[in-house]
N, C-alpha and C positions, 0 to 999 in steps of 0.2 A: 667307222663303217663306210661314211660318204667320202672319205679321203680320195678314193677312185675317181670319183667326179669333181674332184678339184676344191673340195672345202677343207678348211683346215679345222682343227679341233674346237677352237673357240667359236668359228661361224657355226659348226655343227651343232654346237652345244646351244647356242643362241636359236638356231633354227627349230632345233626340236623343242625346246620350251615354248617357243612361239606358236607351234603347232597344237602344244598341248592347250595352251590359253586361247588360241583363236585369234586374240589380238592383244596387244599390251604397249604401253610407251615405255621408254628406256628406264625410267624412275622405278617403275614397277619390276622390271628384270633385274635392276641393279640390286634389290634386296635379296633376290635368290642366288645371284651368280657371284656377289662380291665385288663386281667390277664397277667402275664409275658410270655414271649416265653418259659420260662423254665417249667413253671407250665403248659402251654399248651402242651408242649413235654410229659410230664409224663402222662397227660391224654390222648392223642392222643396213646401214647404206650400201655396203658391198653386197649384202644378200639382195638389196632392191636393183642394183645394177645386174645380178644374175638371173633376175625374173622369179626369185624364191619369195619375196616378200613384196607388199605393196605398202604405200604409205598414205596417210591421210594428214595434211598439214592444216592446222587452225587458220582461220581467217586472221590478216593481219590486225594487230590492236588487241588481240584476247590473250589471255594467260594460259590457255590450254596448251598441252604438249602434243607433238606430232604422235600420232597412233600408228603402229605398224601391224599389218595382218599378214599371217603365211598363206601363201599360194597353196592349193591342194597337192600335196606331195605326189600323188599319182599322175598328176599333168606335169608339174614344174620339174620334178627329177627325172621323168621319163623323157622330157626334152633335152636334160643335160645328158642322160646315158646315151641317147641317140646320136647327140653331137661327139662324144667321146668315141662311139664306135664308128661314126663317119672318120674322126680325125685318126683312129687307129688303123681304118682301112684304107685311107690315102697314104699313111706311112707305109703300111704293108705295099701297096703298090709301087711306091717309091724305092723302097728296098730292092724289089723284084726287078724294077727298071735298071737300077745301078748294077744289080747282080748280072743281068743279061749284057749291060755295057762291059762290065768286066771280064764277062766270060767271052765276049765277042773279042775283046782286045787281047786276051790271052791267046787267043788262036793264032794271032800273028806274033806273038813274042817268040825270041829264043828260047831253047830248052831251058837255059839257065835262069829264065826268069820264072818258071814254074817252081823253083825252089827259093823259099826264103829264108835267109841266114839271121839269127837272131843271137847276139853275144852276150847281153848284159843281163845281169840276174833278174834286176826287176822288170825288163822288158819281157824275158822269159816267163815270169811269174804271171804277168799282165796278160800275156798271148795264151798262155796255158789255160788261164780263167775265163778270157773271152771266147775261145773256141767251143768250151764246155757249155757256157752260156747261151751260144748259138746253136747248140744241138736240137735238133727237133725230134729223132727216133731214137739214136742209140749212141753210145760212146763205149769203144772197145780200149782196153789198156792192158800194159804189161807192168809187174811190179819187181823191181830187183832189189837186191840187199843195199843197205847204206844210202837211201835217197835222201838228198839235202837239200835241193832247190825247192821242191815241194814235196814234202814226206806225205804219205798216204793218208795220216790221221789229220793233215791241215788242209786237205783238198774240200774247202767249204762249198765251191762252187759244183763239185760233184755231189755234196749232198742237197744242194738246191734243186739240181737236175732230177735226182731221184723223186723228189717231193712232187714235182710236176709233171712225172711220169715217163720220163727219158730212162731207156733201157742201158743198164750198166753191166759190163762183162769184165772181169779182170782175171789175167793169167799171173800167178804168183810164182816167182821163183822160190822155192823150198827154204833156200838159205835165208831169205827174209824173215821167215817165221821165227828165226833165233833170236832176232831183235827184242829186247825187254818190252813186254806190252804188245806186240805186233799181232800175236794170236787172237787176244782179246779184241784188239781193234778189226782184225779181219773177221771174225765171227759177229761183230757188232754190225759190219757192213752187210754180211749175208743176211742177218735178222732184218735189215732196214730194207732189203730187197735189190741188193747187188747179185750177180751170179759170179760165183770165184771158183776156179780151178787151180789146181797146184801142179806144178811140173817140177822135174829135178832140176832145170836150169833154163833161165830166161836170158838169151844173149844179148837182149838190148832193150831199153827202157822206151816205150812209145805208147801213144794216144792217137786214135783214129775216131773221127767225129762223122757220123752219118755215112761213111765210106767215100766221103769226099774231099777229107781234109787229114793229114797226118803230120805228127810232131814227135821226133826223135832225135836223140844226141847227133851232134855235128862231127864229133871224132871218134875213131876208133877206140873202142875199150874206154871210152869215157862216160859210162852212165851216169855218174853223180855230177858231172861238169855242166855248168849251165849253158855253155854254148849249143844251140838247137837249130835244126832246121824244120820248116814247115812246107810239106808237100802238097801241092796242088794237083787237081786232076791230071793224071799221067799215067804213062806206063809203068813208071817207078812207084807211084802210089799203089797200082793194081798188084804189083808184085809183094808190097809190104802186107797188104790186104791178105793175099793169098797165104804169105807166112803166118800171120796172125790165126788164121782159120785153122790151119796144120796145126799150129801150137795149141789151140783151143782144144781141137779133137784129142791130142795126147794127154791132156790135163784130167786129173782126179777132182770131182766135183764135191765142194763142201755145201752140205744140206743145210738149210735155215733151221729145220725141227728133226736133227736126228733121232733115230732109235724110238722108243715109245715106253709103255708101261713095263715091258720086259726088261729094259736096260736102264740103270742109273745114269742120270745126266752127265755126271762126272766121267763114267765109263764110255758114254758115247763120245765125249770129247777126246777121250786117250785114243780111242779106235780111230776117230777122224785124223788126228795128227800123225799117228802111226802109219794109216794108209796114205797119208800125205807124203811119207818117206822121212818123217823127222826120226832121229835116233832117240833112245831111251832116256838119255841125259838131257837132250833138248826138250822132249816131252815134259819131263819132270820138272824142269826149269821154268817152263811155259805156264805151268798149271800149279806151281809152287808146291810140288809133292817132292817127298823124298825119293830116291831111287828104289830103295826097297819097297816102299808103298806102292809105287807104280807097277814094280814087277810082280807083287802080289795081286793087284788088281788084275793085271793081265791073265795071271795065272788062273784067277776065278773065272775070268771070262772064258777062257778056254776049256775049263770045266763045265760051266754052263752051256756051251756049244758042243761039248762032248766031241773035242778035237784034241790032236797031239801036238800040233806044230803051229807058229804064226801064221805061216802061209794058209793052212787050213781055215784058222781063226778069221783071216781077212777075207776068204772067200765065203765062209759063213755068214759073217757080219754084213757083207754086202748083200747076199742073197736075202737076207732077212730084215734088211733096212735098218740094221743097228747103228750104220755111219755112214 
């Protein structure tokens, strides 16, 4: 718990025990921790250097051991916390100054310098992770079929960003949902907080961070190849953002908690996938159903909705919040 203040696990354990005792010598703590007195002396000395512990050493010529006393946590740890805040603030200011220097230098660059080309697979993966980790507000992305460089389910940086409150939007190519397990992965992402919409076709794989940076394939019709370009603020970046916004508006939204007590959860999944544009065969395959079972459940839904066609079922399901 105190690792954020720079304490290692062993140091924290010794400090907590010393707080509980008030004061103790290494031999006393050795019986509790299983560490040797020499090891504990080293840890306690480190805590003394941090100002978390004081030491009373016996007069020379006596057999008494040094006694270590815990400094009041509210005072000692508050000082460490304040120092860590100051260090982080200084780092934040330094980053801002570097960013401003970079921005000012960018103004004088040729237009080609505003496009960074990355060709190696490892470098592409690293940059993809880095730009997400740097996101402050939102990450916008598209998902195309057969991703291989950074598959959707392997985007650990995206999971971490979601947990720290960064908004994630993804537009998914309907064909990508045909991949085994992809539907489960996408629905899990929706449940975790991602906003996902499905369109018939996504022409290009891309990711946009805070509307200040975009990453997309270098070569035409090479969505699964590693070679990529990184777009810095420019008219070209503005065009890419406008394209994404238009694509997002056309997408069918997947909801985290579709339907309700009126509709079985499996039926809600069926409706969501059908409304996303998947064929009966694709839906049955994704949900592990036989085609006959799927079509029977669809027929039952049509009866429940009091409609005669699937188009009417889709309209009714959308109106009633079934999917």
